[in-house]
C-alpha positions as CSV (number, residue, x, y, z in Angstrom):
1,X,-0.5,-33.0,10.3
2,X,-2.7,-31.3,12.9
3,X,-1.2,-28.3,14.7
4,X,-0.1,-28.7,18.3
5,X,-2.0,-26.8,21.1
6,X,1.2,-24.7,21.4
7,X,1.1,-23.7,17.7
8,X,-2.6,-22.8,17.9
9,X,-2.0,-20.7,20.9
10,X,0.9,-18.9,19.2
11,X,-1.0,-18.3,16.0
12,X,-4.0,-17.0,18.0
13,X,-1.8,-14.6,20.0
14,X,0.0,-13.3,16.9
15,X,-3.3,-12.7,15.0
16,X,-4.9,-11.0,18.1
17,X,-1.9,-8.6,18.3
18,X,-1.8,-8.0,14.5
19,X,-4.6,-9.2,12.2
20,X,-2.2,-8.9,9.3
21,X,0.3,-11.4,10.8
22,X,1.2,-14.3,8.5
23,X,-0.2,-16.6,11.2
24,X,-3.8,-15.7,10.0
25,X,-3.4,-18.2,7.1
26,X,-2.6,-21.5,9.1
27,X,-5.0,-20.5,11.8
28,X,-7.8,-20.0,9.2
29,X,-6.9,-23.3,7.6
30,X,-7.2,-25.0,11.0
31,X,-10.6,-23.4,11.5
32,X,-11.8,-24.7,8.1
33,X,-10.7,-28.2,8.9
34,X,-12.5,-27.9,12.3
35,X,-15.7,-26.9,10.5
36,X,-15.6,-23.3,11.7
37,X,-16.1,-21.8,8.2
38,X,-17.5,-18.4,9.2
39,X,-14.6,-17.8,11.6
40,X,-12.1,-18.8,9.0
41,X,-13.7,-16.4,6.4
42,X,-13.4,-13.5,8.9
43,X,-9.8,-14.3,9.5
44,X,-8.9,-14.5,5.8
45,X,-10.8,-11.3,4.9
46,X,-9.0,-9.4,7.7
47,X,-5.7,-10.8,6.5
48,X,-6.4,-9.7,3.0
49,X,-7.0,-6.2,4.2
50,X,-3.3,-6.1,4.9
51,X,-2.1,-8.4,2.2
52,X,-4.4,-8.0,-0.8
53,X,-2.0,-9.8,-3.1
54,X,-1.5,-12.9,-1.0
55,X,-2.2,-15.8,-3.5
56,X,-2.6,-18.5,-0.8
57,X,-5.1,-16.3,1.1
58,X,-7.3,-15.9,-2.1
59,X,-7.1,-19.6,-2.8
60,X,-8.2,-20.5,0.8
61,X,-11.0,-17.9,0.7
62,X,-12.2,-19.6,-2.5
63,X,-12.3,-22.9,-0.8
64,X,-14.2,-21.4,2.1
65,X,-16.7,-19.8,-0.2
66,X,-17.2,-23.2,-1.9
67,X,-17.7,-24.8,1.5
68,X,-20.4,-22.3,2.1
69,X,-22.1,-23.1,-1.3
70,X,-21.2,-19.8,-3.1
71,X,-19.6,-21.1,-6.3
72,X,-19.6,-17.6,-7.9
73,X,-17.4,-16.0,-5.2
74,X,-15.2,-19.1,-5.1
75,X,-14.6,-18.9,-8.8
76,X,-13.7,-15.2,-8.5
77,X,-11.2,-15.8,-5.7
78,X,-9.4,-18.5,-7.7
79,X,-9.5,-16.3,-10.7
80,X,-7.8,-13.5,-8.7
81,X,-5.2,-16.0,-7.5
82,X,-4.4,-17.0,-11.0
83,X,-4.2,-13.4,-12.1
84,X,-1.5,-12.9,-9.4
85,X,0.2,-16.3,-10.0
86,X,-0.8,-18.0,-13.3
87,X,1.0,-21.2,-12.2
88,X,-0.8,-21.6,-8.9
89,X,-1.7,-25.3,-9.1
90,X,-4.4,-25.4,-6.4
91,X,-6.5,-22.6,-7.8
92,X,-6.1,-23.9,-11.4
93,X,-7.3,-27.4,-10.5
94,X,-10.2,-26.0,-8.4
95,X,-11.4,-23.9,-11.4
96,X,-11.1,-27.0,-13.6
97,X,-13.3,-29.1,-11.3
98,X,-15.8,-26.2,-10.9
99,X,-16.0,-25.8,-14.7
100,X,-16.6,-29.5,-15.2
101,X,-19.3,-29.5,-12.6
102,X,-21.1,-26.7,-14.4
103,X,-20.8,-28.6,-17.7
104,X,-18.3,-26.2,-19.3
105,X,-16.0,-29.0,-20.7
106,X,-14.0,-26.7,-22.9
107,X,-12.9,-24.4,-20.0
108,X,-12.4,-27.5,-17.8
109,X,-10.2,-29.1,-20.3
110,X,-8.1,-25.9,-20.7
111,X,-7.6,-25.6,-16.9
112,X,-6.9,-29.3,-16.5
113,X,-4.2,-29.3,-19.1
114,X,-2.5,-26.3,-17.4
115,X,-2.9,-28.0,-14.0
116,X,-1.3,-31.2,-15.3
117,X,1.7,-29.1,-16.6
118,X,2.2,-27.9,-13.0
119,X,1.9,-31.3,-11.4
120,X,2.2,-34.3,-13.8
121,X,1.5,-36.7,-10.9
122,X,-1.9,-35.3,-10.0
123,X,-4.1,-38.4,-10.4
124,X,-7.4,-36.6,-10.1
125,X,-6.6,-34.1,-12.7
126,X,-5.3,-36.8,-15.1
127,X,-8.4,-39.0,-14.6
128,X,-10.8,-36.1,-15.2
129,X,-8.9,-35.0,-18.3
130,X,-9.0,-38.6,-19.7
131,X,-12.8,-38.6,-19.0
132,X,-13.3,-35.5,-21.1
133,X,-11.1,-36.8,-23.9
134,X,-13.1,-40.1,-23.9
135,X,-16.4,-38.2,-24.0
136,X,-15.1,-36.2,-27.0
137,X,-14.0,-39.3,-28.8
138,X,-17.4,-40.9,-28.2
139,X,-19.2,-37.8,-29.5
140,X,-17.0,-37.8,-32.7
141,X,-17.7,-41.5,-33.2
142,X,-21.4,-41.0,-32.8
143,X,-21.5,-38.3,-35.5
144,X,-19.6,-40.6,-38.0
145,X,-22.2,-43.5,-37.7
146,X,-24.6,-44.0,-40.7
147,X,-27.9,-42.1,-40.5
148,X,-29.9,-45.3,-40.2
149,X,-27.9,-46.8,-37.4
150,X,-29.1,-46.1,-33.9
151,X,-26.7,-43.6,-32.4
152,X,-26.0,-43.8,-28.7
153,X,-26.2,-40.6,-26.8
154,X,-22.9,-39.0,-26.0
155,X,-21.7,-39.3,-22.5
156,X,-21.8,-35.6,-22.0
157,X,-23.9,-32.8,-23.6
158,X,-22.4,-31.9,-27.0
159,X,-22.7,-28.2,-26.4
160,X,-21.1,-27.0,-23.2
161,X,-23.0,-24.6,-20.9
162,X,-22.0,-21.0,-20.7
163,X,-18.5,-20.7,-19.2
164,X,-18.2,-19.6,-15.5
165,X,-16.4,-16.5,-16.6
166,X,-19.4,-15.4,-18.6
167,X,-21.7,-16.3,-15.7
168,X,-19.7,-14.3,-13.3
169,X,-19.6,-11.4,-15.7
170,X,-23.4,-11.5,-15.9
171,X,-23.7,-11.6,-12.1
172,X,-21.3,-8.8,-11.6
173,X,-21.4,-6.5,-14.7
174,X,-18.5,-4.2,-15.3
175,X,-18.9,-0.8,-13.9
176,X,-19.2,1.9,-16.6
177,X,-16.3,4.3,-16.7
178,X,-16.9,7.4,-14.7
179,X,-17.4,10.6,-16.7
180,X,-14.7,13.3,-16.7
181,X,-15.1,15.9,-14.0
182,X,-16.2,19.4,-14.9
183,X,-13.5,21.9,-15.9
184,X,-13.8,23.6,-12.5
185,X,-12.6,20.5,-10.8
186,X,-9.5,20.0,-13.1
187,X,-6.4,21.3,-11.4
188,X,-2.7,20.7,-11.3
189,X,-0.6,19.8,-8.2
190,X,1.2,22.5,-6.2
191,X,4.5,21.8,-8.0
192,X,2.9,21.8,-11.4
193,X,4.0,18.3,-12.3
194,X,0.5,17.0,-13.2
195,X,0.2,14.7,-10.2
196,X,-3.4,15.6,-9.8
197,X,-4.2,14.6,-13.4
198,X,-2.3,11.3,-12.9
199,X,-4.3,10.6,-9.7
200,X,-7.6,11.4,-11.4
201,X,-6.8,8.9,-14.2
202,X,-5.8,6.2,-11.7
203,X,-9.0,6.7,-9.6
204,X,-11.2,6.6,-12.7
205,X,-9.5,3.3,-13.6
206,X,-10.3,2.0,-10.2
207,X,-13.9,3.1,-10.5
208,X,-14.2,1.4,-13.9
209,X,-13.1,-2.0,-12.5
210,X,-15.7,-4.8,-12.4
211,X,-18.2,-4.2,-9.7
212,X,-16.7,-1.0,-8.3
213,X,-18.8,2.0,-7.4
214,X,-16.0,4.5,-7.2
215,X,-13.0,5.9,-5.3
216,X,-12.4,9.3,-3.7
217,X,-9.5,10.9,-1.9
218,X,-10.4,13.1,1.0
219,X,-8.2,15.8,2.6
220,X,-7.7,16.3,6.3
221,X,-10.8,18.5,6.4
222,X,-13.0,15.9,4.7
223,X,-13.2,17.6,1.3
224,X,-12.9,15.6,-1.9
225,X,-9.5,16.1,-3.5
226,X,-10.0,13.7,-6.4
227,X,-12.1,10.9,-7.7
228,X,-15.8,10.2,-8.0
229,X,-18.3,7.8,-6.4
230,X,-21.5,7.3,-8.3
231,X,-24.9,6.3,-6.9
232,X,-28.3,6.9,-8.4
233,X,-26.8,8.0,-11.7
234,X,-24.7,10.9,-10.4
235,X,-21.5,11.7,-8.6
236,X,-22.3,11.5,-4.8
237,X,-18.6,11.9,-3.8
238,X,-19.0,15.1,-1.7
239,X,-22.1,13.7,0.1
240,X,-20.4,10.4,0.8
241,X,-17.3,12.2,1.9
242,X,-19.3,14.2,4.4
243,X,-20.6,11.0,6.0
244,X,-17.3,9.1,5.9
245,X,-14.8,11.8,6.9
246,X,-15.5,11.6,10.7
247,X,-14.5,7.9,10.5
248,X,-10.8,8.6,10.5
249,X,-10.8,10.8,13.6
250,X,-13.0,8.3,15.4
251,X,-10.7,5.4,14.4
252,X,-7.7,7.5,15.5
253,X,-9.3,8.2,18.9
254,X,-10.3,4.6,19.4
255,X,-6.9,3.0,18.7
256,X,-5.2,5.7,20.7
257,X,-7.5,5.1,23.7
258,X,-6.8,1.3,23.4
259,X,-3.1,1.8,22.9
260,X,-3.2,-0.2,19.6
261,X,-1.1,2.2,17.5
262,X,-2.2,4.0,14.4
263,X,-5.1,2.8,12.4
264,X,-4.4,1.2,9.0
265,X,-7.9,0.6,7.6
266,X,-11.6,0.3,8.1
267,X,-14.0,-2.0,6.3
268,X,-17.6,-0.9,6.2
269,X,-20.3,-3.3,5.0
270,X,-23.8,-2.2,4.0
271,X,-26.6,-4.2,2.4
272,X,-25.6,-2.8,-1.0
273,X,-21.8,-2.0,-0.8
274,X,-18.5,-2.7,0.8
275,X,-16.4,0.4,1.6
276,X,-12.7,0.3,2.3
277,X,-11.2,3.3,4.2
278,X,-7.4,3.8,4.5
279,X,-5.5,6.8,6.0
280,X,-3.1,9.0,4.0
281,X,0.2,10.5,5.3
282,X,-1.2,14.0,5.2
283,X,-4.1,13.2,7.5
284,X,-6.6,12.5,4.7
285,X,-8.3,9.3,3.8
286,X,-8.9,7.1,0.7
287,X,-12.4,5.7,0.3
288,X,-13.1,2.9,-2.2
289,X,-16.6,1.3,-2.6
290,X,-17.6,-1.9,-4.4
291,X,-21.0,-3.6,-4.8
292,X,-21.8,-6.2,-2.2
293,X,-22.0,-9.0,-4.7
294,X,-18.3,-8.5,-5.6
295,X,-15.9,-10.8,-3.7
296,X,-14.3,-9.1,-0.7
297,X,-10.8,-10.1,-1.8
298,X,-11.4,-8.2,-5.1
299,X,-12.5,-5.0,-3.3
300,X,-9.5,-5.1,-1.0
301,X,-7.1,-5.6,-3.9
302,X,-8.6,-2.7,-5.9
303,X,-8.6,-0.6,-2.8
304,X,-4.9,-1.3,-2.4
305,X,-4.2,0.1,-5.8
306,X,-6.2,3.3,-5.0
307,X,-4.3,3.6,-1.7
308,X,-0.9,3.4,-3.5
309,X,-2.0,6.0,-6.0
310,X,-3.1,8.3,-3.2
311,X,0.3,7.8,-1.5
312,X,2.2,8.7,-4.7
313,X,0.1,11.8,-5.1
314,X,0.6,13.0,-1.5
315,X,4.3,12.4,-1.8
316,X,4.5,14.3,-5.1
317,X,2.6,17.3,-3.8
318,X,4.4,17.5,-0.5
319,X,1.4,16.6,1.6
320,X,-1.8,17.7,-0.3
321,X,-3.4,19.3,-3.3
322,X,-3.0,22.9,-4.4
């Protein structure tokens, strides 16, 4: 059912006042149906900045990427949705259809069977699964024929193409774990509870995620408190911090001037990277960078983990590092 003009106006007003409003999802869906794919993508990405674990938003973003012809990013968004909610039927069936289109019948069959468990009445899923079963039966019958009998070609290639998960991994290789910082950087939190070491481990884990460049926590003066951000084969955290640190004060001034309240985050896009900046309670800032070929939703989700780790560290140390 199409939304009424009153609903559209209400959704638009809510999203204009708060980009993280739940109204971003139905409004983006309306834009997609109206053919305004780019506008819908912008809405969903902004919504995911506030709600990185929103399963329906990742599912919709995958559909939008597919509409735009980017199957790799679409696959990744549905993969994220299933990581958050393994029983999500929409993402499961979309992955199944995408795997089948790529010729990966083994992965397609696996996803179709799971999708059918979620909705036994899904006719499209059932029909495609029967098609794969029939192709396998034909392939087995062909192999059993006598050698001198003309064997008909199987309906589908006997050897599936590489699975999408491998293709995605090749396109976005996992980032190498960042090296341990020099001894001079190692330090304990002010209360001696090891909060700094915990934070370092969490930020290293963030930096080691697929397609991530690194994560650094900056204090109110713009100095690196913890974390690393590698570029050109070495840790460029302090240099990157010097460039990024003015962003928080500029954002604070801008939102104060416009009476928009406190700033919650900034998304910076460059030709090579996507950088997510979020403020900390002590006046500092968390910066997380991912490569540009990584899905936006993935960067936002990983950045959310880093933000939460920074929040725990600030709370444990009473507002900062020793």
